[in-house]
N, C-alpha and C positions, 0 to 999 in steps of 0.2 A: 504493500500500500504506500509506504514511504517512497519507494523507488518510482512508483507510478506518478505520485504528486511531484516529485523532483523532476522527472523527465518532462512532465507536462509543463511545468514552469519554464524549464530550459527551452522547450519547443516554442512556447509563447514568446519568450524573450528573443529567440533567434528570428522569429517572424517579424516582431516589432523592429528589430535592428536591421534586418535585411530588406524589409519592404520598400523603404524609400530608395535604396540603391537599385533594387529590381525595377521599381517604377521608373527611375531615370533611364535605365537601359531600354525597357520596352517602349517608353515614350519617344525614343529616337526613331522608332519605326511607325509613329503615328503622324497623320497630318496635324497641323497646328490647331485645327478646330477641335480635335479630340483630347488635346493634352490637358486642358483645364480640369478634367474630372479626376476621380480617384481610381477609376477602372484600371486594372493592371494590364491586361492584354488589349491590343488595338483591334478595332473592328475592321479597319482597312490597313493592311501592311504596306509600307513603302520604305525605300532606301534613299529617297530624295534628300533627306536631311544630310546624310553622309556625302552624297554627291555635291551638295552645296558647299560643304566644308572643304572638300578637296579642290573645288573650283575657285573658291574665294581666297584661300590662303595657301602659301607654299608649305604645306604641312610636312612634306617629305624632307625639305631642307631643314626645317625646325627639328624634326625627329633626328636627323643625322647630327646636328649641332648638339642637341641634348644628349645623344648617345656618346659623343666624343667627350663632352664635359663631364658627364656623370661617370663614365667608365674611368676616365683619368683620375677624378677625385676619389672614387671608390678604391681603386688600386693603391693610390698614394696613402689614403687613410689606413688601409690594412697594413701596408708596408711600414710606415712611420709609427703608427699606433702600436703595432706588435713589437717593434724594436724598443720603443719607449716603455711599453708595458713589461717587457722582459727585463729591462734595466731596473725598473722600479720594484720588481717582484723577486728576481733571482740574483741580482748583483748587489753586493754590500759596499756602500760608499757613503761618505759623509754628506749630509744634506738630502738624502734620498726621501725621507718622510716629509721634510719641509717642502720639497719640490712637488711631491704628490699632493700635498695640501693645497699648494698654489694651483695645480691642475683642477682640483675639485672646486676651488673658489671661482675659477673662470666659468664654470658651468652655471653659476648663479648670476652672471652678468648678461643681461639681455643683448641680443645682437644689435638692437637699435642704438645702444649706447656707443658701440664701436663702429657704427656704420659710417659716420662722417670722417673720423681719422683714417679708416681703411680706404675710403673713397679718395681722400687727399693723397694717400700714399700711392694708390694705383694710378692717379693722374700724374704724379711726379715721376713715376716709373714709365709713363707712356704706354700703359696697358689698357686704356679705354678702347672700346670697339675692337676687342680681341678676345678670343676664347681663353687666352692665358689669364686675362683679368678676372674670369669666372673661376678658373681652376686654382690659381695660386693661393688666394686667401683661405681656402677650405681644404688644404692638403693634409691637415691633421686636426683632430678634434679631441677634446678632453674626455668625451664619452667613450671613444674608441680606446683610449689609454686605460680608462677605468675598467672596461669590460675585459680587455686583454690581461690586465694585471690580475684581476680576480680569477680569471680562468687559469692563468699560469700558476697561481698559488695552489691549485688543486692537483698539480702534477707532482708525483713523488720525487723527492730530492735525490734519491738513490739513482733514478734514471738519468738525471742530469750529471751527477757525479761520475757515473759509468761512462758517459759520453766524453767527459773531460779526461778521464783516464785513458781513453782510446785516442787522445790527441786532437779531439774536435775543438775548434775555436768557438767563441761565444755565439758568433753569427751562425756558424755551422750547427750548433746545438739548437738555435732558434728555428732555422729553416729546415733542418733535417729531422729533428726530434720533437720539438715543442709544437710547432704549427701543425704538422700532420696529425697529431692526436688532439688538437684543439679545433677541429673542423666546425663544431657548433658555434664557437665564439667567432671564428672567421666569417661564417655565413651570416651570423647575427649582425656583426659590424657592417658587413657588406650590404645587407638588406636595409638596415637603418640609414646608412650613408646614401645608398642608391635612391631610396624613397625621398629623403630630405632634399637631395640635390635635384632630383627629377622634378619635384614640385616647386622648386624655388622660383619665385616671381620677382620679388622686390629688388634683389641685387642685379639680375639681368636688366630690369627696367632702368636702373640707374647707370649701368656701365655700357650697355649695348644700345646703339641707335640705328645701325645699319641693318636692314631687313635680312640680308644674306647671313648675318651672324646671330640672329635672334634664336633663342631656344624655343622649344615647343610650348612650354607653359606661358612664355612671354607672348608668343603669337596668339595663343588661344585667349589670353587675357585681353590683348588689344583687339582681337576679333570680336569678343563678347561685349566690351564696353566702348569700343571705338566706332561703332556704327556699321561695320561690314556685315554683321549678322542681321541687320535690318529689323531688329525687334522680333525676330523669329525664334521662339523658345525651343523648338525642335532642333534647329541648327546649333544653338548654344549647347544643348544637352548632348548632341552628337559629338561636338568638339570636346566636351568634358569626358565622354566615354573613350574617345580616341586617346586622350591624354592619360587616362587611368589604366588603359589596357596593358601596357608593359609592366606596371606595378602588380596588377592582378596575376599576370603570367609568372613573374618572378616569385611572388609569394606562394603561388600554387605549387611550384617545384621545390621550394626550400622551407616550407612552413614547419616540417618535422624538426629540422635542425634549429630553426629559430625558436620554437617552443622549448626544445630541450635545453638550449643555452640559457634562455631567460629564466628557466625553472631551476637551473643548477649552478651556473657559473657566476652569477651576480651577487651572491650572498656569502661567499666563503671569505673568512679572514685568515 
């Protein structure tokens, strides 16, 4: 009886959570006249909304730019975050705990506070209207350092000592021993970084002005609020679905590792 009540509540919660998202997806296949209601499935199916999106904005170019920026940032965050996390968890040196506290402190500072100084720095470096201006400021994050450090603390010290006795360097231990057995943490950092940078709008709007260099979220935002959508709700929803599709695909493939890492690696001291 308790299980039946529990599962019933979970099913109701899942429906409440998923219904708006499913409504958005199915509404992209409706004519604008049908979108105003709460009916889930359309009476008349059409793909005209998606055709309008691809005709009015260069979505392919935006997708390529977003893929380049997001992939570069994700790889750099995994690389530098794992190196820093290994140094803060397995190497003993003076000031280690203080530096880790500083990393945690930066997580409490809103991005908007550092927005203007970062912009001034990018302007002085001449990186405006370039993909490098989107990549460099986010090549490492405090969250990645925290997740890697907590994950590496769960690895037995004997395994690392054995690698050192075999003559392996510290970077060799990291890339040959530690990272291969920390796959959930790597995938978690990768997913969080990928999602955060794929959906980033504010920074590209400030840095990029040339259409050929615009990212996909930037194009969709300007498309929705800039008049090209012509107040057609179905076209706006179709653009939002196209933007969210890569995130859904990535999470569908890696959700097992993501949940495993969030449940185990983030709480060990």
